[in-house]
Structure formats: structure tokens, C-alpha cells
C-alpha positions as CSV (number, residue, x, y, z in Angstrom):
1,M,148.2,96.1,101.9
2,V,146.4,95.1,105.2
3,T,144.4,98.4,105.1
4,S,143.3,97.9,101.5
5,T,142.2,94.3,102.4
6,M,140.2,95.6,105.3
7,F,138.4,98.2,103.1
8,A,137.7,95.6,100.4
9,S,136.2,93.2,102.9
10,E,134.1,95.9,104.5
11,A,132.8,97.0,101.1
12,M,132.0,93.4,100.2
13,A,130.1,92.9,103.5
14,A,127.9,95.9,102.9
15,K,124.3,94.9,102.1
16,K,122.9,96.4,98.9
17,V,119.7,98.4,99.5
18,A,117.2,99.9,97.2
19,V,114.6,102.6,98.2
20,Y,111.1,102.8,97.0
21,A,108.7,105.6,97.9
22,E,105.0,105.2,97.5
23,G,101.8,106.8,98.8
24,E,99.4,109.7,98.1
25,I,102.1,112.2,97.1
26,S,103.4,113.6,93.9
27,K,106.3,112.2,91.9
28,S,108.5,115.1,92.9
29,T,107.8,114.4,96.6
30,K,108.6,110.7,96.1
31,S,111.9,111.9,94.7
32,I,112.6,114.0,97.8
33,V,111.8,110.9,100.0
34,C,114.1,108.7,98.0
35,S,116.9,111.2,97.9
36,S,116.8,111.8,101.6
37,V,116.8,108.1,102.4
38,L,119.7,107.5,100.0
39,A,121.7,110.4,101.5
40,R,121.3,108.8,104.9
41,L,122.3,105.4,103.5
42,S,125.5,106.9,102.0
43,G,126.8,107.5,105.5
44,N,126.2,103.9,106.8
45,K,129.0,101.4,106.4
46,D,126.7,98.4,106.8
47,Y,124.6,99.2,103.8
48,K,125.3,100.3,100.2
49,A,122.8,102.3,98.3
50,F,121.8,100.5,95.2
51,E,123.7,102.2,92.5
52,R,121.0,101.8,89.8
53,N,118.2,103.0,92.0
54,S,116.4,104.7,89.1
55,S,116.3,101.3,87.4
56,F,114.7,99.8,90.5
57,V,112.1,102.6,90.7
58,N,111.4,102.4,86.9
59,A,110.9,98.6,87.1
60,L,108.5,99.0,90.0
61,D,106.6,101.8,88.2
62,K,106.1,99.5,85.2
63,E,104.8,96.8,87.6
64,Q,102.5,99.3,89.2
65,D,101.1,100.3,85.8
66,Y,99.7,96.8,85.6
67,Q,97.8,97.4,88.9
68,T,94.4,99.0,88.6
69,S,94.7,101.1,91.8
70,G,96.5,101.4,95.1
71,D,100.1,100.8,96.0
72,L,102.3,98.2,94.7
73,P,102.0,94.9,96.6
74,E,105.0,94.0,98.7
75,K,105.6,90.7,96.8
76,E,106.1,92.7,93.6
77,I,108.6,95.0,95.3
78,R,110.5,91.9,96.6
79,S,110.4,90.3,93.2
80,V,111.8,93.3,91.3
81,G,114.4,93.8,94.0
82,Q,115.6,90.2,93.7
83,R,115.8,90.5,89.9
84,L,117.9,93.6,90.2
85,G,120.3,92.0,92.7
86,V,119.6,93.9,96.0
87,D,119.6,92.3,99.4
88,Y,117.1,94.7,101.1
89,V,114.5,97.2,100.2
90,I,113.4,100.2,102.2
91,V,109.8,101.0,101.3
92,V,108.5,104.4,102.5
93,H,104.8,105.1,102.4
94,T,103.8,108.8,102.7
95,V,100.4,110.4,103.0
96,I,99.6,114.1,103.6
97,S,96.2,114.1,105.2
98,A,93.4,116.7,104.8
99,D,94.3,118.2,108.2
100,D,97.9,118.9,107.0
101,Q,99.5,116.1,108.8
102,C,102.3,114.1,107.2
103,H,102.2,110.4,108.0
104,M,105.3,108.5,107.0
105,F,105.7,104.7,107.5
106,A,108.9,102.8,106.5
107,K,109.9,99.2,106.5
108,L,113.2,97.5,105.9
109,I,112.6,94.2,104.0
110,D,115.0,91.3,103.7
111,L,114.4,90.1,100.1
112,V,115.7,86.6,100.6
113,S,113.4,85.7,103.5
114,G,110.7,88.3,103.0
115,E,111.0,89.2,106.6
116,I,110.3,92.8,107.7
117,L,113.3,93.5,109.8
118,K,112.3,96.9,111.2
119,T,109.5,99.4,110.8
120,V,109.3,103.1,111.7
121,N,106.3,105.4,111.8
122,L,106.3,109.2,112.0
123,K,103.7,111.9,112.0
124,R,104.4,115.6,111.8
125,E,102.5,118.8,110.8
126,Y,103.1,119.3,107.0
127,T,104.4,122.8,106.3
128,G,106.3,122.1,103.1
129,S,108.8,119.9,101.4
130,E,111.5,120.4,104.0
131,I,109.3,118.4,106.4
132,I,109.3,115.5,103.9
133,S,113.1,115.6,103.6
134,T,113.6,115.8,107.4
135,M,111.1,113.0,108.1
136,A,112.6,110.7,105.4
137,N,116.1,111.3,106.8
138,N,114.9,110.5,110.3
139,L,113.1,107.3,109.2
140,A,116.2,106.1,107.4
141,Y,118.4,106.8,110.4
142,R,116.0,104.9,112.7
143,L,115.7,102.0,110.3
144,L,119.4,101.5,109.8
145,N,120.7,102.3,113.3
146,N,121.0,99.2,115.4
147,K,120.5,101.2,118.6
148,S,117.2,102.7,117.5
149,K,114.0,101.0,118.3
């Protein structure tokens, strides 16, 4: 009974996190980014991946359709995240430059305060989709690990 109470309190303490990928990349590459970040989230006891992540992404995509160009403003991401009941959002912006460099920037946003709790920035030579997956996994690890700077 004590063990089940401990697991229940741990699960309740986990913060709900949604993931949103944006940038100058294809829809399939955005999916790779989200999947890689969610896979890393699943191993972290402090955070719980938002179970309706596709609902979150679809809601953001609808908001973005109203924009004329560019990426979705952070306030829209926060607004949709709050409506859907998550505590935090990880936003990953990815660009593959003309010189075949992959630039990936991520931020962990507290939706209540709007504070950006942590950011991570990576750059690697782009040689294929495995680089995207590896970088997104590394970004998530660095964002969620308390010992990582």
C-alpha cells in the first residue's frame, strides 16, 4: 500500500509537457523532432509527455494558419498550451541552412508565468534524418536534466 501511494504521488507531481516543432523544415522532419523529444520525455520521472500531443500540434497549426508568414508567436503557443491543460511546452526551432548545417534551438516554457526556464542551442552538419533525431534527443536531455547547463 505504501509503494502504490508513493507511485501515485510521483505521477501526480509530474509536470505535463507538450512539444511543438517549428522552423524551415518539412512536416515529416517536424514529426521526427517531436517523436525524438517525446521519447526522451518518457524516461524522465519529473515530466509527463502530454498524452494528446497531436491535439496540441493540430491546435497550433490552426492558429498558425491565421498567420500570414513566419513561425507561431510564443504567446499563441502558450495560449493553446494553457487551454489544453499542460504545464510546460518545449518549442524546438530547426533550420537546415544552405551550407548543410542543421541549427536547432529549443526552449522550455512555463505556461503559467511565461518564463523561459531553459534554452539549448545546437549546430551540426546535416547528413540526413538521423542527425535530426539525435539532435532533438540531445536537446531534450539537456533541457530536462537539472545538471545540464
